[in-house]
C-alpha positions as a printed Julia matrix, in Angstrom:
136×3 Matrix{Float64}:
 -13.27   12.08    9.56
 -12.48    8.19    9.2
 -11.03    6.91    5.87
 -10.36    3.5     4.69
  -6.98    3.02    3.15
  -6.07    0.07    0.7
  -2.48    0.18    0.66
  -1.57   -2.48   -1.88
  -2.53   -5.69    0.2
  -3.01   -3.84    3.53
  -6.41   -2.52    4.59
  -6.72   -0.1     7.41
  -9.4     2.05    8.94
  -7.96    5.41    9.93
 -10.15    7.05   12.34
  -8.41   10.77   12.41
  -7.5    10.72    8.72
  -8.1    14.15    6.78
  -8.82   14.17    3.29
  -8.25   17.5     1.38
  -8.75   17.43   -2.28
  -5.8    14.96   -3.52
  -4.24   14.96   -0.02
  -4.76   12.42    2.54
  -3.5    13.39    5.89
  -2.83   10.51    8.44
  -1.55   10.65   11.82
   2.06    9.61   11.98
   1.1     7.21   14.63
  -1.02    5.35   12.12
   1.4     5.57    9.07
   2.95    2.2     9.5
  -0.32    0.3    10.01
  -1.88    2.27    6.93
   1.08    1.59    4.72
   3.97   -0.38    6.27
   6.01    2.99    6.02
   7.2     4.74    9.3
   8.7     8.24    9.94
  12.05    8.35   11.26
  14.76   10.99   11.37
  16.19   10.02    8.16
  12.64   10.1     6.17
   9.69    7.77    5.67
  11.28    4.11    5.83
  10.06    0.7     5.02
  12.76   -2.14    5.64
  16.05   -0.66    4.58
  14.56    1.82    2.15
  14.28    5.41    3.48
  12.82    8.42    1.46
  13.85   11.67    2.72
  11.13   14.12    3.79
  11.48   17.1     1.53
  13.14   20.29    2.81
   9.9    22.16    2.78
   8.5    19.37    4.79
   5.36   19.59    2.41
   4.4    15.82    3.44
   4.0    16.87    7.24
   1.71   19.03    9.03
   2.16   18.65   12.83
   1.58   15.07   13.72
  -0.09   14.28   10.3
   1.52   12.85    7.27
   0.49   13.38    3.68
   0.4     9.77    2.62
  -1.25   10.59   -1.03
   1.61   13.14   -1.78
   4.25   10.58   -0.61
   2.77    7.85   -2.76
   2.59   10.09   -5.89
   6.26   10.93   -5.12
   7.04    7.24   -5.49
   5.16    6.82   -8.78
   2.34    4.98   -7.24
  -1.09    5.37   -8.41
  -3.62    6.93   -6.03
  -7.37    6.82   -6.49
 -10.04    7.88   -3.94
 -14.05    8.26   -3.76
 -15.38   11.87   -4.08
 -16.11   12.01   -0.44
 -12.36   10.95    0.35
 -13.35    8.04    2.57
 -11.69    5.18    0.79
  -8.21    5.54   -0.78
  -6.7     3.09   -2.96
  -2.71    3.02   -3.41
  -1.36    0.66   -6.13
   2.13   -0.51   -7.12
   4.02    1.59   -9.75
   3.61    0.63  -13.42
   7.32   -0.04  -13.76
   7.19   -2.6   -10.99
   4.19   -4.27  -12.52
   5.77   -4.34  -15.84
   8.96   -5.91  -14.48
   6.77   -8.5   -12.58
   4.87   -9.38  -15.87
   8.17   -9.67  -17.78
   9.69  -12.04  -15.21
   6.9   -14.54  -15.49
   6.57  -14.83  -11.98
   2.95  -15.0   -10.56
   2.33  -12.42   -7.88
   1.65  -13.43   -4.28
  -1.84  -14.03   -3.22
  -3.54  -16.19   -0.11
  -6.35  -18.35   -0.15
  -7.74  -20.82    2.71
  -7.93  -24.47    2.17
 -11.11  -26.61    2.9
  -9.9   -26.73    6.65
  -9.74  -22.81    6.7
  -5.71  -22.85    7.01
  -4.22  -19.91    4.8
  -1.71  -20.85    2.34
   0.21  -18.13    0.35
   1.94  -18.9    -3.08
   5.18  -17.39   -1.62
   5.08  -20.5     0.5
   5.77  -22.72   -2.48
   8.2   -20.54   -4.16
  11.04  -22.73   -5.67
   8.57  -25.75   -5.86
   6.36  -26.68   -8.87
   2.88  -25.41   -8.55
  -0.21  -25.83  -10.65
  -2.55  -22.85  -10.77
  -5.78  -23.81  -11.86
  -8.49  -21.15  -12.65
 -11.88  -21.41  -13.67
 -14.73  -18.89  -14.49
 -18.28  -19.47  -15.58
 -18.32  -16.85  -18.35
């Protein structure tokens, strides 16, 4: 069964994903594309951070990785539709809280009138005016 995985700012279609209740089994080969994490001998790693796989290897089943159980272990909220075809993984509440307290705007990207993509992070350290408008 195919599943759409929305992992923070990444969106991936995982053709061989398997949803079983609150578990999303993703092929290890697709793990990095789906979440940015990759399986190494020391555990699930992203950059310099590595999380050891539990001794009972409950996150692994053959060449499949339970991305939902792993995310819950990290404290990341996980929601999915009833059919298990769309899965959303969000930042942990403590990360959002600390970002709000810092007063730093979250990164986002928008195109200019010529279609070039600009990220807020490209302007860190510079003064930036954010203008928002809504019709309501």
